[in-house]
C-alpha positions in Angstrom: 19.7 45.5 -49.1 18.9 44.3 -45.4 17.7 46.3 -42.5 17.7 45.9 -39.0 15.0 47.1 -36.6 13.7 46.8 -32.9 10.2 45.5 -32.1 8.2 48.3 -29.9 5.5 48.0 -27.6 2.9 50.3 -27.4 2.3 51.3 -23.6 -1.4 52.3 -24.4 -2.0 48.5 -24.9 0.0 46.8 -22.1 -2.5 47.9 -19.1 -5.5 45.7 -21.0 -3.2 42.6 -21.5 -2.1 42.9 -17.8 -5.8 43.0 -16.5 -6.9 40.1 -18.6 -3.9 37.9 -19.5 -1.3 38.3 -16.9 -2.8 35.6 -14.5 -5.5 33.3 -14.6 -7.2 34.4 -11.3 -7.8 38.0 -10.4 -7.4 37.4 -6.5 -3.6 36.9 -7.4 -3.5 40.6 -7.1 -3.1 40.1 -3.3 -0.7 37.4 -3.2 1.4 39.7 -5.3 1.2 42.6 -3.3 1.9 41.0 0.1 5.0 38.9 -1.0 6.2 42.4 -2.2 5.9 43.7 1.5 7.2 40.5 2.7 10.4 41.1 0.3 10.9 44.7 1.6 11.1 43.2 5.1 13.5 40.6 4.3 15.5 43.2 2.5 15.4 45.2 5.4 16.6 42.3 7.7 19.3 41.5 5.5 20.7 45.2 5.3 20.5 45.2 9.3 22.6 41.9 9.1 25.1 43.8 7.0 25.4 46.6 9.6 23.7 49.3 7.2 20.6 50.0 9.5 19.3 49.3 12.8 16.0 47.5 13.8 14.1 48.7 16.7 11.3 46.7 18.8 8.8 47.2 16.3 7.1 44.1 15.0 8.1 43.8 11.1 5.1 42.5 9.2 2.3 43.1 6.6 -0.9 44.5 7.3 -4.0 44.4 4.7 -7.2 46.6 5.4 -9.9 47.7 3.4 -12.6 50.4 3.2 -16.1 49.4 1.7 -17.3 52.9 1.9 -14.0 54.4 0.0 -13.7 51.3 -2.2 -10.1 50.8 -1.3 -8.0 48.1 -0.3 -4.7 48.8 1.5 -1.4 46.6 1.6 1.3 48.2 4.0 4.6 46.9 5.2 7.4 48.3 7.4 10.3 47.5 5.3 12.9 49.1 3.4 10.6 51.5 1.3 11.7 53.4 -1.6 13.3 56.6 -2.7 11.9 58.8 -5.5 14.6 57.6 -7.8 13.7 54.0 -6.8 10.0 54.5 -7.4 10.5 55.8 -11.1 12.9 53.0 -11.5 10.8 50.3 -10.1 7.4 51.3 -10.6 7.9 53.3 -13.9 9.1 49.9 -15.9 6.8 47.2 -16.0 8.6 43.8 -15.4 11.7 45.4 -13.9 12.9 43.3 -10.9 14.0 45.3 -7.9 14.4 41.8 -6.2 17.0 40.6 -8.7 19.2 43.5 -8.5 18.9 43.6 -4.8 20.1 39.8 -4.7 22.7 40.8 -7.0 24.1 43.4 -4.7 23.6 41.2 -1.4 23.9 37.8 -2.4 23.1 36.6 1.1 19.6 37.3 0.9 19.1 35.1 -2.5 17.3 32.2 -0.4 14.8 34.7 1.3 13.4 37.1 -1.6 10.4 35.8 -3.1 10.5 37.5 -6.5 9.5 40.0 -9.0 8.3 43.4 -7.8 7.4 44.5 -11.6 5.0 42.4 -12.8 3.7 41.4 -9.6 3.0 45.0 -8.5 1.0 45.7 -11.8 -1.4 42.8 -10.9 -2.9 45.3 -9.0 -4.5 47.2 -11.7 -6.5 43.6 -12.5 -9.0 44.9 -10.1 -8.4 48.7 -9.7 -9.4 51.8 -11.5 -6.3 53.7 -9.6 -3.5 52.6 -7.5 -1.5 54.9 -5.1 1.8 54.0 -3.3 3.1 55.9 -0.5 6.5 55.2 0.7 9.4 56.3 2.9 13.1 54.7 2.4 15.2 53.1 5.2 17.9 55.8 4.0 18.8 58.4 6.3 17.5 61.8 5.2 15.0 60.2 2.7 11.7 61.9 1.7 8.3 60.3 1.3 7.1 59.8 -2.0 3.5 59.4 -3.4 3.1 57.5 -6.6 -0.4 57.4 -8.4 -1.5 55.8 -11.7 -5.0 55.1 -13.3 -4.0 52.4 -15.5 -2.9 54.7 -18.4 0.8 55.1 -19.2 1.5 58.1 -17.4 2.0 58.2 -13.7 2.9 60.8 -11.2 5.2 61.3 -8.5 5.2 64.0 -5.8 6.1 64.2 -1.9 4.0 62.5 0.6 3.4 63.1 4.5 4.2 59.4 5.2 6.5 59.5 8.5 7.3 56.0 8.9 9.6 53.7 7.0 7.9 51.3 4.5 5.5 51.3 1.9 1.6 51.5 1.7 -0.2 50.5 -1.5 -3.9 51.7 -1.9 -5.7 50.0 -4.4 -9.0 52.1 -5.7 -11.4 49.0 -6.5 -13.1 49.0 -9.5 -17.0 48.7 -9.5 -16.8 45.3 -11.3 -14.7 44.1 -8.5 -16.4 45.1 -5.4 -16.5 41.5 -4.3 -12.9 41.7 -2.9 -14.4 44.6 -0.5 -15.0 42.1 2.1 -13.5 40.9 5.1 -14.1 37.3 4.5 -13.0 37.3 0.8 -9.7 38.7 1.7 -9.2 36.4 4.6 -9.9 33.4 2.6 -7.4 34.8 -0.3 -4.8 35.4 2.1 -5.4 32.0 4.0 -4.9 30.5 0.9 -1.6 32.2 -0.8 0.0 33.7 2.5 -0.4 31.2 5.2 3.1 30.2 5.4 4.9 33.5 4.9 7.8 34.2 7.2 6.8 37.4 8.7 3.2 38.4 10.2 0.5 38.9 7.8 -2.4 40.6 9.7 -5.9 41.3 8.4 -7.5 43.7 11.1 -6.4 42.2 14.5 -6.2 38.6 13.2 -2.6 36.9 12.3 -3.3 35.1 8.9 -0.2 32.9 9.3 0.8 32.2 12.9 2.2 28.6 12.2 5.4 28.0 10.6 5.4 25.7 7.5 6.6 22.2 8.8 8.9 21.5 5.7 11.4 24.4 7.1 12.4 22.5 9.9 15.0 19.5 9.9 13.6 16.2 9.5 15.5 15.2 12.8 13.8 17.5 14.9 10.2 16.5 14.1 8.3 13.6 15.6 5.8 11.6 14.1 3.0 13.4 15.8 4.3 16.8 14.4 3.6 15.2 10.7 0.2 14.0 11.9 -0.7 17.3 13.5 0.1 19.1 10.5 -1.6 16.9 8.3 -4.7 17.0 10.0 -4.4 20.8 10.3 -4.3 21.2 6.7 -6.6 18.4 5.8 -9.2 18.0 8.8 -11.3 15.8 7.4 -8.8 13.0 6.5 -7.8 10.0 8.5 -4.2 9.9 9.7 -1.8 9.5 6.8 -0.1 6.1 6.1 3.4 7.7 5.9 5.1 10.8 4.6 8.1 11.6 2.6 10.1 14.9 3.7 12.0 16.6 0.8 15.1 18.9 1.0 17.2 19.3 -1.7 20.0 22.0 -2.4 21.3 21.1 -5.8 20.7 21.1 -9.0 17.7 23.1 -7.6 16.4 24.3 -4.2 13.2 22.2 -2.9 11.5 21.7 0.5 8.5 19.9 1.2 6.4 16.9 2.6 4.4 14.5 0.8 1.7 12.6 2.7 0.2 9.2 1.7 -3.4 9.5 2.7 -5.9 6.4 3.5 -7.7 6.0 0.5 -11.2 5.2 2.1 -13.7 7.4 0.2 -14.3 8.3 -3.4 -13.4 12.1 -3.0 -9.9 10.7 -2.0 -9.1 11.6 -5.7 -10.4 15.4 -5.4 -8.3 18.1 -6.9 -6.9 19.8 -4.0 -4.0 17.6 -3.2 -0.4 18.6 -3.8 0.2 22.3 -2.9 3.0 24.1 -4.8 4.8 27.0 -3.0 7.7 29.4 -4.2 9.4 30.7 -1.1 6.2 30.0 1.2 4.1 31.6 -1.4 1.3 29.5 -2.3 0.9 29.0 -6.5 -1.3 26.2 -7.1 -3.1 23.0 -5.3 -3.3 21.2 -8.8 0.4 20.7 -9.8 -0.1 17.1 -11.1 3.2 17.2 -13.1 5.3 17.4 -10.2 3.9 13.9 -9.5 3.9 10.3 -10.8 0.7 9.5 -12.8 0.0 6.8 -10.3 0.4 9.0 -7.0 -2.1 11.6 -8.2 -4.0 11.0 -4.7 -0.8 12.1 -2.7 -1.4 15.1 -0.4 1.5 17.4 0.1 3.4 20.9 0.0 6.2 21.5 -2.3 8.2 25.0 -1.9 10.8 25.7 -4.6 12.2 29.2 -5.4 13.1 27.6 -8.8 9.3 27.4 -9.9 8.1 30.6 -11.6 5.5 32.4 -9.5 4.0 34.7 -12.1 3.0 32.0 -14.7 0.1 29.7 -15.4 -0.1 25.9 -14.8 0.0 25.0 -18.3 3.6 27.0 -18.6 4.8 25.4 -15.4 4.1 21.8 -17.0 6.7 22.9 -19.7 9.2 24.3 -17.3 12.6 22.5 -17.1 12.9 23.0 -13.5 9.6 21.4 -12.9 10.5 18.5 -14.8 13.7 18.0 -12.7 11.7 18.4 -9.6 9.1 15.8 -10.6 12.0 13.2 -11.2 13.5 14.2 -7.9 10.0 13.5 -6.0 9.8 10.2 -7.8 13.0 8.9 -6.6 12.3 10.2 -3.2 8.7 8.4 -3.0 10.6 5.1 -4.2 13.3 5.5 -1.5 10.8 6.1 1.2 8.9 3.0 0.2 11.9 0.8 0.3 12.9 2.5 3.9 9.9 1.5 5.2 9.8 -2.0 3.9 13.1 -2.4 5.6 12.8 -0.5 8.9 8.8 -1.5 9.4 8.0 -4.5 7.6 4.8 -5.2 9.7 3.2 -1.7 9.4 4.5 -1.7 5.7 2.7 -5.0 5.0 -0.7 -3.5 6.2 -0.4 -0.4 4.3 0.8 -2.2 1.3 -2.6 -3.9 0.7 -3.7 -0.6 -0.4 -0.6 1.1 -2.0 0.3 -1.8 -4.3 -1.9 -1.1 -7.2 -0.6 2.3 -7.5 3.1 1.5 -7.0 3.0 -1.2 -9.8 1.4 1.5 -11.7 4.0 3.9 -11.5 6.5 1.1 -12.1 4.7 0.5 -15.3 5.1 4.0 -16.4 8.7 4.7 -15.2 11.5 2.0 -15.5 13.9 4.2 -13.5 11.0 4.4 -10.6 10.5 0.7 -11.0 14.5 -0.3 -10.6 14.6 1.9 -7.6 11.4 0.5 -5.7 12.2 -3.2 -6.8 13.1 -4.3 -3.3 10.1 -3.2 -1.5 7.4 -4.4 -4.5 6.8 -7.5 -2.4 4.0 -10.1 -2.7 2.5 -12.3 0.0 3.1 -16.1 -0.4 0.7 -18.6 0.3 2.1 -19.6 3.5 2.0 -15.9 4.7 5.4 -14.8 4.1 6.4 -11.8 2.0 8.8 -11.9 -1.0 9.8 -9.7 -3.5 10.1 -11.1 -7.0 14.0 -11.2 -7.2 14.0 -12.9 -3.8 11.6 -15.7 -5.1 13.7 -16.1 -8.3 16.6 -16.7 -6.5 15.2 -19.1 -3.8 14.0 -21.4 -6.8 16.7 -20.9 -9.3 19.9 -19.8 -7.5 21.6 -16.6 -6.9 22.8 -16.4 -10.6 19.2 -17.1 -11.9 19.5 -14.2 -14.5 22.4 -15.7 -16.2 20.5 -19.0 -16.8 19.2 -20.3 -20.2 16.5 -22.0 -18.7 12.7 -21.0 -18.5 12.1 -19.6 -15.0 8.2 -19.6 -14.0 6.8 -17.9 -10.9 3.5 -19.4 -10.0 0.5 -17.5 -8.5 -3.0 -17.4 -7.3 -5.7 -15.2 -6.9 -7.3 -15.2 -3.3 -11.0 -15.9 -3.4 -10.6 -17.7 -6.8 -8.2 -20.2 -6.8 -9.0 -23.2 -5.0 -6.9 -23.7 -1.8 -6.3 -27.3 -2.4 -4.5 -26.5 -5.7 -2.5 -24.4 -3.9 -1.6 -27.2 -1.5 -0.9 -29.4 -4.2 1.8 -26.9 -5.5 3.3 -26.3 -1.8 3.6 -30.3 -1.8 5.4 -30.2 -4.8 7.8 -27.6 -3.5 6.8 -25.0 -5.8 6.1 -21.7 -4.2 3.0 -19.8 -4.9 2.5 -15.8 -4.7 -0.8 -14.4 -4.1 -1.7 -11.9 -7.0 -4.7 -9.3 -7.5 -6.2 -8.7 -11.0 -6.4 -6.9 -12.9 -3.3 -4.8 -12.0 -0.9 -7.7 -11.6 -2.5 -8.9 -15.0 -1.0 -5.7 -16.4 2.1 -5.7 -14.1 3.1 -9.3 -15.0 2.9 -8.4 -18.6 5.3 -5.6 -18.0 7.9 -7.8 -15.9 8.2 -10.4 -18.4 8.9 -7.9 -21.2 11.4 -5.9 -19.0 13.0 -9.1 -18.3 12.6 -10.9 -21.4 16.2 -11.8 -21.7 16.1 -13.6 -18.5 13.2 -15.8 -19.8 10.9 -15.1 -16.8 7.2 -15.6 -17.1 4.4 -15.8 -14.5 1.8 -18.8 -14.5 -1.4 -19.0 -12.3 -1.5 -22.4 -10.6 -4.4 -23.4 -12.8 -3.2 -22.2 -16.2 -1.1 -25.9 -16.5 -0.7 -28.6 -14.5 3.2 -29.5 -15.1 4.8 -33.1 -14.4 6.0 -31.7 -11.0 2.2 -32.0 -10.0 1.5 -35.4 -11.4 2.4 -38.8 -9.4 4.7 -41.2 -10.7 2.3 -44.3 -10.9 2.2 -47.3 -13.1 -0.5 -47.3 -15.8 -3.0 -50.1 -15.4 -3.7 -51.7 -19.1 -6.6 -53.8 -19.9 -6.7 -56.3 -22.7 -7.8 -54.0 -25.3 -4.4 -51.9 -24.5 -6.3 -49.2 -23.2 -5.0 -47.6 -19.6 -7.3 -46.5 -16.7 -6.7 -42.8 -18.0 -8.0 -43.8 -21.2 -11.2 -45.4 -20.2 -12.3 -42.5 -17.8 -11.3 -40.0 -20.4 -13.6 -42.0 -23.2 -16.4 -42.2 -20.6 -16.2 -38.5 -19.3 -16.4 -37.6 -23.1 -19.6 -39.7 -23.4 -21.2 -38.2 -20.3 -20.4 -34.4 -21.1 -19.4 -34.2 -25.1 -19.4 -30.3 -24.9 -16.4 -30.2 -22.1 -12.6 -30.6 -23.3 -11.4 -33.2 -20.8 -7.8 -34.7 -19.9 -7.1 -37.3 -17.3 -4.2 -37.2 -14.8 -3.1 -38.7 -11.4 -2.0 -36.1 -9.4 -0.2 -35.7 -6.3 -3.3 -35.5 -4.5 -6.7 -37.2 -3.3 -8.4 -34.1 -2.7 -9.0 -32.5 -5.8 -11.6 -34.2 -8.4 -10.7 -32.0 -11.2 -9.1 -28.9 -12.0 -10.2 -26.3 -15.0 -7.2 -25.2 -16.6 -7.3 -21.8 -18.8 -4.3 -20.6 -20.9 -2.4 -17.9 -19.3 -2.4 -15.6 -22.0 -6.3 -16.1 -22.4 -6.9 -15.6 -18.7 -5.1 -12.1 -18.6 -6.9 -10.8 -21.9 -10.2 -12.0 -19.9 -9.4 -10.1 -16.7 -8.2 -6.8 -18.6 -11.4 -7.0 -20.8 -13.6 -7.5 -17.7 -11.8 -4.7 -15.9 -12.3 -2.3 -18.9 -16.1 -3.5 -19.3 -17.2 -4.1 -15.7 -20.9 -4.5 -16.8 -20.5 -6.8 -19.7 -20.9 -10.6 -19.5 -18.0 -12.9 -18.3 -15.7 -13.8 -21.2 -14.8 -17.5 -20.5 -13.3 -19.0 -23.8 -11.7 -22.5 -24.4 -10.6 -24.3 -21.3 -9.6 -27.9 -20.2 -11.3 -30.0 -17.5 -8.5 -32.0 -16.1 -10.1 -34.9 -14.0 -7.9 -36.7 -11.1 -8.1 -40.1 -11.4 -6.6 -40.5 -7.8 -10.2 -39.0 -6.2 -12.3 -41.4 -5.2 -15.3 -40.1 -7.2 -13.6 -40.1 -10.5 -11.9 -43.4 -10.3 -15.3 -44.9 -9.9 -16.1 -43.5 -13.5 -13.6 -46.2 -14.8 -15.6 -49.1 -16.2 -13.0 -51.5 -14.8 -13.6 -50.1 -11.2 -15.6 -52.7 -8.5 -17.8 -49.9 -7.7 -18.6 -48.2 -11.0 -21.2 -45.4 -10.9 -24.4 -45.9 -13.0 -24.7 -43.9 -15.8 -27.4 -41.4 -14.8 -25.3 -40.8 -11.3 -21.9 -40.8 -13.1 -23.7 -38.0 -15.2 -25.0 -36.0 -12.5 -21.9 -36.2 -10.3 -19.5 -35.1 -13.2 -21.8 -32.4 -14.1 -22.2 -31.0 -10.6 -18.4 -31.3 -9.9 -18.0 -29.1 -13.0 -20.6 -26.7 -12.5 -18.9 -25.9 -9.3 -15.8 -25.8 -10.6 -17.0 -22.8 -13.1 -18.4 -20.9 -10.2 -14.9 -18.7 -9.7 -14.7 -17.8 -13.4 -18.4 -16.5 -14.1 -20.8 -14.1 -12.5 -23.1 -15.6 -9.7 -26.5 -16.1 -11.6 -29.4 -16.5 -9.1 -30.8 -19.2 -11.2 -27.5 -20.9 -11.5 -27.0 -20.9 -7.8 -30.4 -22.3 -7.3 -29.8 -24.9 -9.9 -26.7 -26.0 -8.0 -28.6 -26.1 -4.7 -31.2 -28.3 -6.0 -28.8 -30.4 -8.1 -26.9 -31.1 -5.0 -29.6 -32.1 -3.1 -31.0 -34.8 -5.4 -27.2 -35.8 -5.8 -26.8 -36.6 -2.2 -30.4 -38.1 -2.2 -29.2 -40.4 -4.9 -25.8 -41.4 -3.2 -27.6 -42.0 0.1 -29.9 -44.7 -1.5 -33.0 -42.7 -0.8 -34.2 -42.3 -4.5 
């Protein structure tokens, strides 16, 4: 035997739920009531446009007032108002949407109506012991109505003496919520939630929303100073933003807004008040991280979409399908704007890129679609001062069809402040372009890029990771009577002088470099990542090789066959000093080590000058 039934909800229990769980902040009641008033005015304008009513010279708007003595807050509009039947219908049913019913009848107004009257109205009970509504409909011959409810399932409806069209909502504030009976408090709430509503919102003699939101204007009608001025008004302590992204979409969702890329010059640039989310100009939240790529959490801005639910918590918003689609759209717009700036304003872009590149690279590593879209603008400065994308660098060295080639492809990089300029020059002389990298972000990004382009056999190598044959001079070997070359002899002597160091001897295409410390690429990346994760830890400097350049005038004097052979003590001191100098970029500067190098250099110079 099977049986079907219907779940029932007890009206006696619904009000405690509304008061405690409907919204996460009690102050939302004012946003909801003012939004309802704006909707009522929008409906009136639509009816007037349809020719069903005429508008006079009166200003259409919403007024908010309070009485500390009477413990009341009043929200009044001069919109469409309601008849007695509409009051019973809309206020007698929780979550019944008069907005949806109106839109179904008047499609022309679907983009201007904010939202649901039912649950929004009942947010008034979060702070009230009693709520009264006085209303007069726009309909000819309508009678004014008064509705009242104390938070119990019962309500009363009776005639009212209200003489002017519109609706007045009177909240009799509970003792526990007397904090809202304050002009500053109400102003702060209205400025936060209602600052950009399309009709005047008054608190006493002050208009809360004198300025229209920037995003409702067409991008072509705005100048740079309009964007900067709006940004400075909304974020008065910030410097001018680097650039902005104007967003406007009609399909598959409605979306307007402006994203600003701020100058990150202070620690508090990562504060929570970043992206302001609106629904039909009504403020929803300023912590909508879910709408932005993780790497761009610092972006300031304003997003307005009627497709975002107004009356749910942020945790629910994060699971909303429309919100996820909007996030993907914003990611595409950010990528397109970055590419556009690189193309149209390359000099300005180069300056801001110094600050932005870690965030863009991080976003790429999190989202392959973003990486593909922004790739033309993801540029590196070369050692000669020019800029190049990685694809351009690969094409320049390996040809337009480099991706089809089966050969290994290497991109060489250096780190300013760590890599010797003379070593970079050696690569340049050999016709090997060098890009400038910034660890630790590039250590991660190079790993990502190599993995993503694995089939194309692309790899990054720091210039001191390996000294390839392109850097070695093609010179004949000088062999002695014992069959040993000059390289063999220097290598043997170097090992005897500093037995704890691993040496190799080469004849490089330069006379400038006495030696180069070679560290395997993977080991270096691991070291950089570890140092980033544990900045206070000791430097991790593992296996490495010291490559001596036999073409340097000092190193060649280590050869026992050289006519001006360095004496044993001098040779050891010279080689030790050069090695210690080469270690400096790879280890923390220890004051004692610096002092030792200073004294060592003085003694060495004295010895070489013949004074000791």
